[in-house]
Every structure is written in structure tokens, then in C-alpha cells.
All heavy atoms as TSV, in Angstrom:
chain	resi	resn	atom	element	x	y	z
A	1	MET	N	N	0.864	-1.170	-0.003
A	1	MET	CA	C	0.008	0.012	-0.014
A	1	MET	C	C	0.922	1.195	-0.019
A	1	MET	O	O	1.851	1.316	0.700
A	1	MET	CB	C	-0.975	-0.020	1.218
A	1	MET	CG	C	-1.730	1.219	1.379
A	1	MET	SD	S	-2.872	1.089	2.778
A	1	MET	CE	C	-4.341	1.559	1.957
A	2	PRO	N	N	0.525	2.227	-0.797
A	2	PRO	CA	C	1.348	3.501	-0.775
A	2	PRO	C	C	1.311	4.168	0.571
A	2	PRO	O	O	0.318	4.007	1.344
A	2	PRO	CB	C	0.591	4.352	-1.880
A	2	PRO	CG	C	-0.158	3.434	-2.696
A	2	PRO	CD	C	-0.529	2.270	-1.786
A	3	SER	N	N	2.229	5.026	0.809
A	3	SER	CA	C	2.307	5.737	2.088
A	3	SER	C	C	1.146	6.799	2.154
A	3	SER	O	O	0.586	7.117	1.137
A	3	SER	CB	C	3.651	6.411	2.226
A	3	SER	OG	O	3.746	7.554	1.350
A	4	ILE	N	N	0.938	7.311	3.341
A	4	ILE	CA	C	-0.055	8.369	3.501
A	4	ILE	C	C	0.315	9.554	2.619
A	4	ILE	O	O	-0.534	10.178	1.991
A	4	ILE	CB	C	-0.171	8.765	4.970
A	4	ILE	CG1	C	-0.839	7.650	5.767
A	4	ILE	CG2	C	-1.002	10.103	5.124
A	4	ILE	CD1	C	-0.823	7.834	7.256
A	5	ASN	N	N	1.564	9.897	2.648
A	5	ASN	CA	C	2.021	11.106	1.814
A	5	ASN	C	C	1.772	10.857	0.358
A	5	ASN	O	O	1.307	11.754	-0.337
A	5	ASN	CB	C	3.462	11.410	2.069
A	5	ASN	CG	C	3.662	12.036	3.435
A	5	ASN	OD1	O	2.760	12.595	4.038
A	5	ASN	ND2	N	4.856	11.911	3.942
A	6	ASP	N	N	2.036	9.643	-0.114
A	6	ASP	CA	C	1.779	9.350	-1.541
A	6	ASP	C	C	0.287	9.374	-1.852
A	6	ASP	O	O	-0.104	9.853	-2.949
A	6	ASP	CB	C	2.345	7.920	-1.881
A	6	ASP	CG	C	3.853	7.954	-1.953
A	6	ASP	OD1	O	4.477	8.991	-2.055
A	6	ASP	OD2	O	4.406	6.802	-1.853
A	7	ARG	N	N	-0.552	8.851	-0.978
A	7	ARG	CA	C	-2.017	8.887	-1.204
A	7	ARG	C	C	-2.483	10.278	-1.140
A	7	ARG	O	O	-3.352	10.682	-1.985
A	7	ARG	CB	C	-2.693	7.955	-0.171
A	7	ARG	CG	C	-2.364	6.499	-0.291
A	7	ARG	CD	C	-3.194	5.578	0.472
A	7	ARG	NE	N	-3.622	5.920	1.763
A	7	ARG	CZ	C	-2.952	5.648	2.909
A	7	ARG	NH1	N	-1.781	4.997	2.852
A	7	ARG	NH2	N	-3.421	5.981	4.093
A	8	ALA	N	N	-2.013	11.144	-0.265
A	8	ALA	CA	C	-2.421	12.558	-0.163
A	8	ALA	C	C	-2.025	13.275	-1.417
A	8	ALA	O	O	-2.801	14.082	-1.956
A	8	ALA	CB	C	-1.818	13.170	1.081
A	9	ARG	N	N	-0.809	13.011	-1.911
A	9	ARG	CA	C	-0.319	13.658	-3.114
A	9	ARG	C	C	-1.193	13.310	-4.326
A	9	ARG	O	O	-1.617	14.155	-5.109
A	9	ARG	CB	C	1.083	13.263	-3.346
A	9	ARG	CG	C	1.876	14.170	-4.313
A	9	ARG	CD	C	3.329	13.923	-4.441
A	9	ARG	NE	N	3.918	12.688	-3.803
A	9	ARG	CZ	C	4.466	12.666	-2.600
A	9	ARG	NH1	N	4.597	13.712	-1.861
A	9	ARG	NH2	N	4.944	11.529	-2.142
A	10	ALA	N	N	-1.625	12.036	-4.404
A	10	ALA	CA	C	-2.508	11.646	-5.470
A	10	ALA	C	C	-3.879	12.242	-5.341
A	10	ALA	O	O	-4.480	12.686	-6.316
A	10	ALA	CB	C	-2.640	10.062	-5.463
A	11	ALA	N	N	-4.434	12.333	-4.104
A	11	ALA	CA	C	-5.680	12.894	-3.871
A	11	ALA	C	C	-5.778	14.425	-4.170
A	11	ALA	O	O	-6.727	14.952	-4.521
A	11	ALA	CB	C	-6.148	12.664	-2.477
A	12	GLY	N	N	-4.624	15.035	-4.036
A	12	GLY	CA	C	-4.536	16.498	-4.290
A	12	GLY	C	C	-4.241	16.835	-5.746
A	12	GLY	O	O	-4.261	18.024	-6.103
A	13	ASP	N	N	-3.937	15.848	-6.541
A	13	ASP	CA	C	-3.567	16.140	-7.951
A	13	ASP	C	C	-4.855	16.524	-8.726
A	13	ASP	O	O	-5.797	15.775	-8.779
A	13	ASP	CB	C	-3.008	14.854	-8.548
A	13	ASP	CG	C	-2.607	14.965	-9.987
A	13	ASP	OD1	O	-2.931	15.988	-10.645
A	13	ASP	OD2	O	-1.929	14.027	-10.531
A	14	PRO	N	N	-4.848	17.706	-9.318
A	14	PRO	CA	C	-6.048	18.129	-10.043
A	14	PRO	C	C	-6.427	17.241	-11.234
A	14	PRO	O	O	-7.509	17.261	-11.738
A	14	PRO	CB	C	-5.679	19.516	-10.587
A	14	PRO	CG	C	-4.495	19.960	-9.787
A	14	PRO	CD	C	-3.816	18.744	-9.263
A	15	ASN	N	N	-5.438	16.392	-11.656
A	15	ASN	CA	C	-5.728	15.455	-12.776
A	15	ASN	C	C	-6.094	14.064	-12.284
A	15	ASN	O	O	-6.150	13.094	-13.087
A	15	ASN	CB	C	-4.525	15.390	-13.681
A	15	ASN	CG	C	-4.208	16.763	-14.338
A	15	ASN	OD1	O	-5.126	17.330	-14.905
A	15	ASN	ND2	N	-2.975	17.196	-14.298
A	16	ALA	N	N	-6.324	13.962	-10.986
A	16	ALA	CA	C	-6.643	12.639	-10.407
A	16	ALA	C	C	-7.924	12.094	-10.973
A	16	ALA	O	O	-8.875	12.910	-11.283
A	16	ALA	CB	C	-6.763	12.733	-8.902
A	17	SER	N	N	-8.074	10.813	-11.136
A	17	SER	CA	C	-9.306	10.246	-11.696
A	17	SER	C	C	-10.381	10.269	-10.570
A	17	SER	O	O	-10.068	10.348	-9.366
A	17	SER	CB	C	-9.088	8.782	-12.122
A	17	SER	OG	O	-8.817	7.952	-10.984
A	18	VAL	N	N	-11.567	10.129	-10.993
A	18	VAL	CA	C	-12.672	10.081	-10.016
A	18	VAL	C	C	-12.495	8.862	-9.085
A	18	VAL	O	O	-12.745	8.963	-7.881
A	18	VAL	CB	C	-14.065	9.984	-10.763
A	18	VAL	CG1	C	-15.210	9.697	-9.766
A	18	VAL	CG2	C	-14.320	11.310	-11.505
A	19	ASN	N	N	-12.030	7.798	-9.593
A	19	ASN	CA	C	-11.731	6.580	-8.773
A	19	ASN	C	C	-10.765	6.905	-7.657
A	19	ASN	O	O	-10.979	6.455	-6.525
A	19	ASN	CB	C	-11.268	5.371	-9.627
A	19	ASN	CG	C	-12.353	4.832	-10.506
A	19	ASN	OD1	O	-13.564	5.020	-10.222
A	19	ASN	ND2	N	-11.974	4.118	-11.535
A	20	VAL	N	N	-9.724	7.604	-7.960
A	20	VAL	CA	C	-8.699	7.982	-6.953
A	20	VAL	C	C	-9.386	8.892	-5.913
A	20	VAL	O	O	-9.207	8.747	-4.661
A	20	VAL	CB	C	-7.509	8.692	-7.600
A	20	VAL	CG1	C	-6.589	9.362	-6.600
A	20	VAL	CG2	C	-6.688	7.704	-8.426
A	21	LEU	N	N	-10.138	9.840	-6.366
A	21	LEU	CA	C	-10.788	10.786	-5.417
A	21	LEU	C	C	-11.851	10.102	-4.529
A	21	LEU	O	O	-11.975	10.385	-3.390
A	21	LEU	CB	C	-11.388	11.952	-6.209
A	21	LEU	CG	C	-10.384	12.810	-6.916
A	21	LEU	CD1	C	-11.019	13.741	-7.880
A	21	LEU	CD2	C	-9.493	13.524	-5.925
A	22	VAL	N	N	-12.559	9.189	-5.117
A	22	VAL	CA	C	-13.520	8.347	-4.303
A	22	VAL	C	C	-12.803	7.559	-3.273
A	22	VAL	O	O	-13.169	7.568	-2.088
A	22	VAL	CB	C	-14.358	7.446	-5.215
A	22	VAL	CG1	C	-15.175	6.465	-4.339
A	22	VAL	CG2	C	-15.340	8.240	-6.028
A	23	ALA	N	N	-11.727	6.904	-3.633
A	23	ALA	CA	C	-10.904	6.135	-2.679
A	23	ALA	C	C	-10.343	7.052	-1.567
A	23	ALA	O	O	-10.356	6.684	-0.377
A	23	ALA	CB	C	-9.789	5.391	-3.343
A	24	ALA	N	N	-9.892	8.234	-1.979
A	24	ALA	CA	C	-9.328	9.213	-1.027
A	24	ALA	C	C	-10.404	9.663	-0.033
A	24	ALA	O	O	-10.090	9.899	1.152
A	24	ALA	CB	C	-8.729	10.358	-1.768
A	25	SER	N	N	-11.651	9.799	-0.470
A	25	SER	CA	C	-12.684	10.294	0.378
A	25	SER	C	C	-13.106	9.325	1.471
A	25	SER	O	O	-13.667	9.783	2.474
A	25	SER	CB	C	-13.960	10.611	-0.430
A	25	SER	OG	O	-14.640	9.446	-0.811
A	26	ILE	N	N	-12.665	8.085	1.366
A	26	ILE	CA	C	-12.958	7.091	2.415
A	26	ILE	C	C	-11.679	6.583	3.013
A	26	ILE	O	O	-11.704	5.636	3.785
A	26	ILE	CB	C	-13.849	5.913	1.918
A	26	ILE	CG1	C	-13.178	5.250	0.726
A	26	ILE	CG2	C	-15.267	6.501	1.544
A	26	ILE	CD1	C	-13.942	3.987	0.256
A	27	ASP	N	N	-10.555	7.142	2.707
A	27	ASP	CA	C	-9.286	6.746	3.260
A	27	ASP	C	C	-9.285	6.896	4.768
A	27	ASP	O	O	-9.872	7.826	5.311
A	27	ASP	CB	C	-8.125	7.600	2.636
A	27	ASP	CG	C	-6.738	6.967	2.894
A	27	ASP	OD1	O	-6.214	7.122	3.974
A	27	ASP	OD2	O	-6.272	6.328	1.940
A	28	ARG	N	N	-8.593	6.051	5.487
A	28	ARG	CA	C	-8.492	6.098	6.938
A	28	ARG	C	C	-7.703	7.270	7.470
A	28	ARG	O	O	-7.891	7.761	8.586
A	28	ARG	CB	C	-7.976	4.807	7.496
A	28	ARG	CG	C	-6.554	4.513	7.265
A	28	ARG	CD	C	-6.123	3.223	7.714
A	28	ARG	NE	N	-4.812	2.691	7.643
A	28	ARG	CZ	C	-3.837	2.942	6.820
A	28	ARG	NH1	N	-3.981	3.908	5.976
A	28	ARG	NH2	N	-2.699	2.346	6.823
A	29	ALA	N	N	-6.887	7.941	6.600
A	29	ALA	CA	C	-5.997	9.041	7.026
A	29	ALA	C	C	-6.615	10.353	6.752
A	29	ALA	O	O	-6.995	10.684	5.575
A	29	ALA	CB	C	-4.646	8.915	6.295
A	30	PRO	N	N	-6.829	11.182	7.740
A	30	PRO	CA	C	-7.382	12.505	7.557
A	30	PRO	C	C	-6.626	13.344	6.534
A	30	PRO	O	O	-7.203	14.150	5.778
A	30	PRO	CB	C	-7.333	13.141	8.956
A	30	PRO	CG	C	-7.303	12.009	9.898
A	30	PRO	CD	C	-6.523	10.933	9.206
A	31	LYS	N	N	-5.318	13.190	6.484
A	31	LYS	CA	C	-4.522	13.977	5.537
A	31	LYS	C	C	-4.945	13.683	4.087
A	31	LYS	O	O	-4.982	14.551	3.254
A	31	LYS	CB	C	-3.004	13.658	5.722
A	31	LYS	CG	C	-2.068	14.349	4.795
A	31	LYS	CD	C	-0.636	14.063	5.207
A	31	LYS	CE	C	0.319	14.808	4.312
A	31	LYS	NZ	N	1.698	14.608	4.637
A	32	VAL	N	N	-5.200	12.410	3.810
A	32	VAL	CA	C	-5.662	12.071	2.479
A	32	VAL	C	C	-7.061	12.578	2.129
A	32	VAL	O	O	-7.271	13.148	1.088
A	32	VAL	CB	C	-5.646	10.504	2.336
A	32	VAL	CG1	C	-6.113	10.053	0.960
A	32	VAL	CG2	C	-4.194	10.000	2.564
A	33	ARG	N	N	-7.991	12.443	3.123
A	33	ARG	CA	C	-9.320	12.995	2.880
A	33	ARG	C	C	-9.256	14.511	2.711
A	33	ARG	O	O	-9.992	15.078	1.888
A	33	ARG	CB	C	-10.243	12.575	4.022
A	33	ARG	CG	C	-10.467	11.003	4.112
A	33	ARG	CD	C	-11.566	10.690	5.070
A	33	ARG	NE	N	-11.464	11.254	6.402
A	33	ARG	CZ	C	-10.811	10.724	7.415
A	33	ARG	NH1	N	-10.121	9.631	7.294
A	33	ARG	NH2	N	-10.768	11.373	8.596
A	34	SER	N	N	-8.455	15.151	3.465
A	34	SER	CA	C	-8.344	16.642	3.358
A	34	SER	C	C	-7.816	16.994	1.982
A	34	SER	O	O	-8.254	18.003	1.381
A	34	SER	CB	C	-7.399	17.206	4.466
A	34	SER	OG	O	-7.991	17.093	5.666
A	35	ALA	N	N	-6.802	16.292	1.519
A	35	ALA	CA	C	-6.284	16.574	0.156
A	35	ALA	C	C	-7.374	16.459	-0.899
A	35	ALA	O	O	-7.448	17.276	-1.836
A	35	ALA	CB	C	-5.104	15.656	-0.138
A	36	ALA	N	N	-8.231	15.406	-0.756
A	36	ALA	CA	C	-9.356	15.286	-1.707
A	36	ALA	C	C	-10.328	16.411	-1.584
A	36	ALA	O	O	-10.825	16.944	-2.588
A	36	ALA	CB	C	-10.039	13.937	-1.522
A	37	ALA	N	N	-10.612	16.842	-0.349
A	37	ALA	CA	C	-11.555	17.982	-0.105
A	37	ALA	C	C	-11.030	19.270	-0.716
A	37	ALA	O	O	-11.834	20.103	-1.195
A	37	ALA	CB	C	-11.774	18.141	1.369
A	38	GLU	N	N	-9.740	19.476	-0.753
A	38	GLU	CA	C	-9.110	20.671	-1.294
A	38	GLU	C	C	-8.905	20.659	-2.760
A	38	GLU	O	O	-8.598	21.658	-3.344
A	38	GLU	CB	C	-7.850	20.963	-0.552
A	38	GLU	CG	C	-8.024	21.284	0.915
A	38	GLU	CD	C	-6.748	21.417	1.675
A	38	GLU	OE1	O	-5.639	21.304	1.042
A	38	GLU	OE2	O	-6.809	21.546	2.934
A	39	ASN	N	N	-9.089	19.453	-3.368
A	39	ASN	CA	C	-8.794	19.282	-4.760
A	39	ASN	C	C	-10.004	19.978	-5.597
A	39	ASN	O	O	-11.123	19.564	-5.460
A	39	ASN	CB	C	-8.681	17.874	-5.142
A	39	ASN	CG	C	-8.254	17.658	-6.547
A	39	ASN	OD1	O	-8.530	18.377	-7.451
A	39	ASN	ND2	N	-7.539	16.521	-6.787
A	40	PRO	N	N	-9.649	20.925	-6.448
A	40	PRO	CA	C	-10.775	21.577	-7.249
A	40	PRO	C	C	-11.472	20.640	-8.231
A	40	PRO	O	O	-12.534	20.937	-8.714
A	40	PRO	CB	C	-10.062	22.726	-7.998
A	40	PRO	CG	C	-8.621	22.357	-7.983
A	40	PRO	CD	C	-8.341	21.521	-6.749
A	41	SER	N	N	-10.820	19.457	-8.483
A	41	SER	CA	C	-11.424	18.524	-9.380
A	41	SER	C	C	-12.357	17.499	-8.695
A	41	SER	O	O	-12.922	16.661	-9.398
A	41	SER	CB	C	-10.308	17.770	-10.138
A	41	SER	OG	O	-9.577	18.724	-10.891
A	42	THR	N	N	-12.436	17.583	-7.398
A	42	THR	CA	C	-13.257	16.571	-6.689
A	42	THR	C	C	-14.712	16.826	-7.021
A	42	THR	O	O	-15.260	17.936	-6.892
A	42	THR	CB	C	-13.061	16.683	-5.208
A	42	THR	OG1	O	-11.585	16.403	-4.939
A	42	THR	CG2	C	-13.850	15.696	-4.393
A	43	PRO	N	N	-15.423	15.782	-7.467
A	43	PRO	CA	C	-16.851	15.970	-7.850
A	43	PRO	C	C	-17.762	16.296	-6.607
A	43	PRO	O	O	-17.400	15.871	-5.488
A	43	PRO	CB	C	-17.249	14.555	-8.432
A	43	PRO	CG	C	-15.961	13.875	-8.710
A	43	PRO	CD	C	-14.943	14.428	-7.756
A	44	PRO	N	N	-18.846	16.991	-6.814
A	44	PRO	CA	C	-19.709	17.305	-5.706
A	44	PRO	C	C	-20.176	16.170	-4.860
A	44	PRO	O	O	-20.260	16.232	-3.589
A	44	PRO	CB	C	-20.929	17.969	-6.391
A	44	PRO	CG	C	-20.407	18.437	-7.717
A	44	PRO	CD	C	-19.312	17.436	-8.121
A	45	GLU	N	N	-20.464	15.005	-5.501
A	45	GLU	CA	C	-20.860	13.841	-4.674
A	45	GLU	C	C	-19.780	13.332	-3.771
A	45	GLU	O	O	-20.072	12.786	-2.634
A	45	GLU	CB	C	-21.497	12.759	-5.557
A	45	GLU	CG	C	-20.548	12.261	-6.650
A	45	GLU	CD	C	-20.602	13.034	-7.957
A	45	GLU	OE1	O	-21.239	14.140	-8.009
A	45	GLU	OE2	O	-19.936	12.569	-8.905
A	46	VAL	N	N	-18.551	13.436	-4.206
A	46	VAL	CA	C	-17.433	13.016	-3.358
A	46	VAL	C	C	-17.295	14.046	-2.217
A	46	VAL	O	O	-17.018	13.698	-1.042
A	46	VAL	CB	C	-16.139	12.893	-4.189
A	46	VAL	CG1	C	-14.939	12.537	-3.234
A	46	VAL	CG2	C	-16.341	11.781	-5.183
A	47	LEU	N	N	-17.365	15.331	-2.565
A	47	LEU	CA	C	-17.350	16.388	-1.478
A	47	LEU	C	C	-18.455	16.130	-0.461
A	47	LEU	O	O	-18.221	16.404	0.734
A	47	LEU	CB	C	-17.456	17.779	-2.123
A	47	LEU	CG	C	-16.269	18.244	-2.903
A	47	LEU	CD1	C	-16.617	19.607	-3.581
A	47	LEU	CD2	C	-15.062	18.424	-2.039
A	48	ALA	N	N	-19.619	15.728	-0.872
A	48	ALA	CA	C	-20.743	15.491	0.032
A	48	ALA	C	C	-20.329	14.380	1.074
A	48	ALA	O	O	-20.577	14.520	2.274
A	48	ALA	CB	C	-21.939	15.084	-0.697
A	49	GLN	N	N	-19.595	13.364	0.591
A	49	GLN	CA	C	-19.107	12.310	1.502
A	49	GLN	C	C	-18.132	12.927	2.494
A	49	GLN	O	O	-18.178	12.592	3.693
A	49	GLN	CB	C	-18.445	11.176	0.630
A	49	GLN	CG	C	-17.772	10.143	1.535
A	49	GLN	CD	C	-18.742	9.324	2.361
A	49	GLN	OE1	O	-19.832	9.040	1.833
A	49	GLN	NE2	N	-18.336	8.950	3.546
A	50	LEU	N	N	-17.265	13.814	2.059
A	50	LEU	CA	C	-16.292	14.445	2.966
A	50	LEU	C	C	-16.993	15.398	3.913
A	50	LEU	O	O	-16.538	15.502	5.093
A	50	LEU	CB	C	-15.252	15.151	2.108
A	50	LEU	CG	C	-14.377	14.239	1.254
A	50	LEU	CD1	C	-13.664	14.994	0.157
A	50	LEU	CD2	C	-13.436	13.447	2.155
A	51	VAL	N	N	-18.069	16.043	3.545
A	51	VAL	CA	C	-18.750	16.921	4.424
A	51	VAL	C	C	-19.406	16.069	5.558
A	51	VAL	O	O	-19.352	16.433	6.751
A	51	VAL	CB	C	-19.874	17.699	3.672
A	51	VAL	CG1	C	-20.842	18.326	4.643
A	51	VAL	CG2	C	-19.226	18.767	2.779
A	52	GLU	N	N	-19.967	14.898	5.168
A	52	GLU	CA	C	-20.534	14.016	6.181
A	52	GLU	C	C	-19.594	13.625	7.289
A	52	GLU	O	O	-19.997	13.517	8.461
A	52	GLU	CB	C	-21.125	12.786	5.527
A	52	GLU	CG	C	-22.417	13.037	4.777
A	52	GLU	CD	C	-22.976	11.791	4.216
A	52	GLU	OE1	O	-22.710	10.642	4.729
A	52	GLU	OE2	O	-23.767	11.901	3.202
A	53	ASP	N	N	-18.303	13.406	6.917
A	53	ASP	CA	C	-17.352	13.021	8.049
A	53	ASP	C	C	-16.647	14.175	8.592
A	53	ASP	O	O	-15.779	14.086	9.487
A	53	ASP	CB	C	-16.400	11.946	7.546
A	53	ASP	CG	C	-15.239	12.412	6.700
A	53	ASP	OD1	O	-15.072	13.654	6.530
A	53	ASP	OD2	O	-14.484	11.578	6.208
A	54	GLY	N	N	-16.989	15.456	8.141
A	54	GLY	CA	C	-16.403	16.632	8.694
A	54	GLY	C	C	-15.086	17.035	8.110
A	54	GLY	O	O	-14.534	18.047	8.486
A	55	THR	N	N	-14.559	16.272	7.166
A	55	THR	CA	C	-13.286	16.595	6.564
A	55	THR	C	C	-13.235	17.897	5.784
A	55	THR	O	O	-12.377	18.722	5.955
A	55	THR	CB	C	-12.811	15.455	5.656
A	55	THR	OG1	O	-12.660	14.209	6.435
A	55	THR	CG2	C	-11.492	15.765	4.995
A	56	ALA	N	N	-14.266	18.159	5.019
A	56	ALA	CA	C	-14.305	19.348	4.114
A	56	ALA	C	C	-14.317	20.565	5.032
A	56	ALA	O	O	-13.597	21.603	4.679
A	56	ALA	CB	C	-15.558	19.276	3.241
A	57	ALA	N	N	-15.013	20.595	6.144
A	57	ALA	CA	C	-15.053	21.744	7.005
A	57	ALA	C	C	-13.654	22.024	7.596
A	57	ALA	O	O	-13.269	23.194	7.761
A	57	ALA	CB	C	-16.073	21.584	8.040
A	58	ARG	N	N	-12.931	20.998	7.904
A	58	ARG	CA	C	-11.598	21.181	8.471
A	58	ARG	C	C	-10.532	21.571	7.477
A	58	ARG	O	O	-9.502	22.025	7.880
A	58	ARG	CB	C	-11.191	19.832	9.148
A	58	ARG	CG	C	-11.906	19.593	10.425
A	58	ARG	CD	C	-11.293	18.418	11.217
A	58	ARG	NE	N	-11.211	17.158	10.404
A	58	ARG	CZ	C	-12.096	16.235	10.296
A	58	ARG	NH1	N	-13.228	16.360	10.984
A	58	ARG	NH2	N	-11.913	15.176	9.605
A	59	SER	N	N	-10.759	21.377	6.229
A	59	SER	CA	C	-9.721	21.598	5.234
A	59	SER	C	C	-9.808	22.967	4.626
A	59	SER	O	O	-9.167	23.200	3.571
A	59	SER	CB	C	-9.746	20.456	4.143
A	59	SER	OG	O	-11.004	20.289	3.682
A	60	GLY	N	N	-10.555	23.858	5.192
A	60	GLY	CA	C	-10.526	25.211	4.682
A	60	GLY	C	C	-11.829	25.637	4.026
A	60	GLY	O	O	-12.899	25.037	4.340
A	61	ASP	N	N	-11.780	26.623	3.184
A	61	ASP	CA	C	-13.009	27.143	2.644
A	61	ASP	C	C	-13.322	26.635	1.286
A	61	ASP	O	O	-13.967	27.295	0.428
A	61	ASP	CB	C	-12.976	28.665	2.686
A	61	ASP	CG	C	-11.964	29.349	1.750
A	61	ASP	OD1	O	-11.149	28.551	1.219
A	61	ASP	OD2	O	-11.973	30.508	1.632
A	62	ARG	N	N	-12.902	25.423	0.953
A	62	ARG	CA	C	-13.183	24.782	-0.331
A	62	ARG	C	C	-14.666	24.844	-0.628
A	62	ARG	O	O	-15.110	24.985	-1.771
A	62	ARG	CB	C	-12.676	23.384	-0.301
A	62	ARG	CG	C	-13.124	22.471	-1.429
A	62	ARG	CD	C	-12.313	22.710	-2.699
A	62	ARG	NE	N	-12.648	21.631	-3.653
A	62	ARG	CZ	C	-13.573	21.659	-4.578
A	62	ARG	NH1	N	-14.358	22.684	-4.680
A	62	ARG	NH2	N	-13.748	20.715	-5.431
A	63	LEU	N	N	-15.517	24.703	0.356
A	63	LEU	CA	C	-16.932	24.652	0.209
A	63	LEU	C	C	-17.595	26.024	0.696
A	63	LEU	O	O	-18.771	26.108	0.851
A	63	LEU	CB	C	-17.620	23.564	0.955
A	63	LEU	CG	C	-17.158	22.145	0.483
A	63	LEU	CD1	C	-17.846	21.124	1.372
A	63	LEU	CD2	C	-17.510	21.945	-0.954
A	64	GLY	N	N	-16.703	27.095	0.866
A	64	GLY	CA	C	-17.223	28.325	1.304
A	64	GLY	C	C	-17.380	28.465	2.788
A	64	GLY	O	O	-17.998	29.349	3.322
A	65	HIS	N	N	-16.788	27.509	3.550
A	65	HIS	CA	C	-16.814	27.543	4.991
A	65	HIS	C	C	-15.479	27.882	5.531
A	65	HIS	O	O	-14.447	27.498	4.980
A	65	HIS	CB	C	-17.239	26.143	5.530
A	65	HIS	CG	C	-18.557	25.758	5.103
A	65	HIS	ND1	N	-18.723	24.773	4.114
A	65	HIS	CD2	C	-19.826	26.061	5.453
A	65	HIS	CE1	C	-19.989	24.597	3.879
A	65	HIS	NE2	N	-20.704	25.367	4.700
A	66	ALA	N	N	-15.417	28.556	6.639
A	66	ALA	CA	C	-14.167	28.870	7.273
A	66	ALA	C	C	-13.641	27.632	8.028
A	66	ALA	O	O	-14.415	26.728	8.437
A	66	ALA	CB	C	-14.330	29.990	8.299
A	67	ALA	N	N	-12.338	27.519	8.135
A	67	ALA	CA	C	-11.710	26.357	8.763
A	67	ALA	C	C	-11.906	26.441	10.264
A	67	ALA	O	O	-12.065	27.533	10.827
A	67	ALA	CB	C	-10.303	26.204	8.446
């Protein structure tokens, strides 16, 4: 399995596939989920998953919320 840093880097890549972003949204590591929440290419339905677990709110104003 790739390291947390490698998974976070992949989740933060604006060219990441939807499959990578979906996997990142349910990753056990908050760093990986945060990277997906901050990625401008993350689809709305994946962001919704991140909002449910509170990750999106903690990762800044990606969704218009203060950290």
C-alpha cells in the first residue's frame, strides 16, 4: 500500500481520476481525505461524502466555509 504522503499527493492532484478521489474520500488517514476535499477537481458527490465526516469543513473554505 502506498504511504499516506503518496496517497495525499494523489488525492490532491487536479488530474486525479474520479476513482482515486472516491478512494481518497474514504481513506482512513485525515490527511488524504483533506487533500481530496481541497482538490478543485473533486466531484460534488465526493465532496458530500467528505462533508458528512467533517473533513471538508476542517480543510478550509473549499466549500465556502471557514476552517
